[in-house]
Each structure stands twice: as structure tokens, then as C-alpha cells.
C-alpha positions as CSV (number, residue, x, y, z in Angstrom):
1,X,-13.8,12.9,-16.7
2,X,-15.7,15.1,-14.3
3,X,-15.3,14.1,-10.6
4,X,-18.4,12.8,-9.0
5,X,-20.4,15.2,-7.0
6,X,-21.3,14.4,-3.2
7,X,-24.9,14.1,-4.2
8,X,-24.5,11.6,-7.0
9,X,-22.7,9.0,-4.9
10,X,-25.2,6.6,-3.4
11,X,-24.7,5.2,0.1
12,X,-23.7,1.8,-1.1
13,X,-21.0,3.3,-3.3
14,X,-19.8,5.6,-0.2
15,X,-19.5,2.3,1.8
16,X,-17.5,0.8,-1.1
17,X,-15.2,3.7,-1.4
18,X,-14.5,3.6,2.4
19,X,-13.9,0.0,2.5
20,X,-11.4,0.1,-0.5
21,X,-9.7,3.2,1.1
22,X,-9.1,1.6,4.4
23,X,-7.8,-1.6,2.7
24,X,-5.5,0.5,0.5
25,X,-4.0,2.2,3.6
26,X,-3.7,-1.0,5.6
27,X,-2.0,-3.0,2.7
28,X,0.1,0.0,1.8
29,X,1.5,0.1,5.5
30,X,2.0,-3.5,5.6
31,X,4.0,-3.6,2.2
32,X,6.0,-0.6,3.4
33,X,6.7,-2.4,6.8
34,X,7.7,-5.5,5.0
35,X,10.1,-3.6,2.6
36,X,11.8,-1.7,5.6
37,X,12.1,-5.0,7.2
38,X,13.9,-6.5,4.3
39,X,16.2,-3.5,3.9
40,X,17.2,-3.2,7.6
41,X,17.0,-6.9,8.6
42,X,20.4,-6.6,10.5
43,X,18.8,-4.3,12.9
44,X,15.8,-6.4,13.7
45,X,17.2,-10.1,14.2
46,X,20.8,-11.2,13.8
47,X,19.7,-14.7,13.0
48,X,17.5,-13.7,10.2
49,X,20.2,-11.5,8.7
50,X,22.2,-14.4,7.3
51,X,19.1,-15.6,5.5
52,X,17.8,-12.3,4.3
53,X,21.0,-10.1,3.7
54,X,21.6,-10.5,-0.1
55,X,21.1,-7.9,-2.7
56,X,17.9,-9.6,-4.2
57,X,16.4,-9.1,-1.0
58,X,17.4,-5.5,-0.8
59,X,16.0,-5.0,-4.3
60,X,12.6,-6.8,-3.5
61,X,12.6,-4.6,-0.1
62,X,12.9,-1.4,-2.3
63,X,10.1,-2.8,-4.6
64,X,7.9,-3.5,-1.6
65,X,8.4,0.1,-0.4
66,X,7.5,1.6,-3.6
67,X,4.3,-0.6,-4.0
68,X,3.4,0.3,-0.4
69,X,3.7,4.0,-1.1
70,X,1.6,3.5,-4.2
71,X,-1.2,1.8,-2.3
72,X,-1.2,4.5,0.3
73,X,-1.6,7.1,-2.4
74,X,-4.4,5.3,-4.0
75,X,-6.0,5.2,-0.8
76,X,-5.7,8.9,-0.4
77,X,-7.0,9.6,-3.9
78,X,-10.1,7.3,-3.7
79,X,-10.4,7.2,-7.5
80,X,-12.3,3.9,-7.5
81,X,-15.7,4.7,-9.3
82,X,-15.3,5.4,-13.1
83,X,-18.0,6.1,-15.7
84,X,-18.1,3.2,-18.1
């Protein structure tokens, strides 16, 4: 699939791409922050460490970080419009 030229993208599509990119960056940083929080909960709040310091939460934290990095990458690539 050839990439879109700058002249072929309408103003509406440019706005859509910008909105999706900003949303992907924001959600990526939120997911990454949540994953880091779950991995390092002992350092943030000692009372929460007793509730969230188990191996399942560590794996979920790693999964959140991976998904957050994927969302940031998707926002960077901006590959939202495809020919159908």
C-alpha cells in the first residue's frame, strides 16, 4: 500500500489523524504510568503495597507497560487511514 501524499489528505482527515495521535500518546502514557505504579507500588505508598504487591499485579503491570508503549508507537506512526 503506498503512503498517502500530503496533497491527497483532506483537512478533515488531517484533524482526525491529529486527534487519534494525541489520544494514542495520552493513553500510552497513562497505561505506562499505571504499569510502573503496579510494578513499584512499594515505593509510592506503603499501605497500598499490601493490597497490590502480588505476582499477578506484577504481570499485569508489565502487560500495561507493553500496551502503553504500543499505544505510543501507534501514535508516532499515525497509520490510521487505509485504502478499502
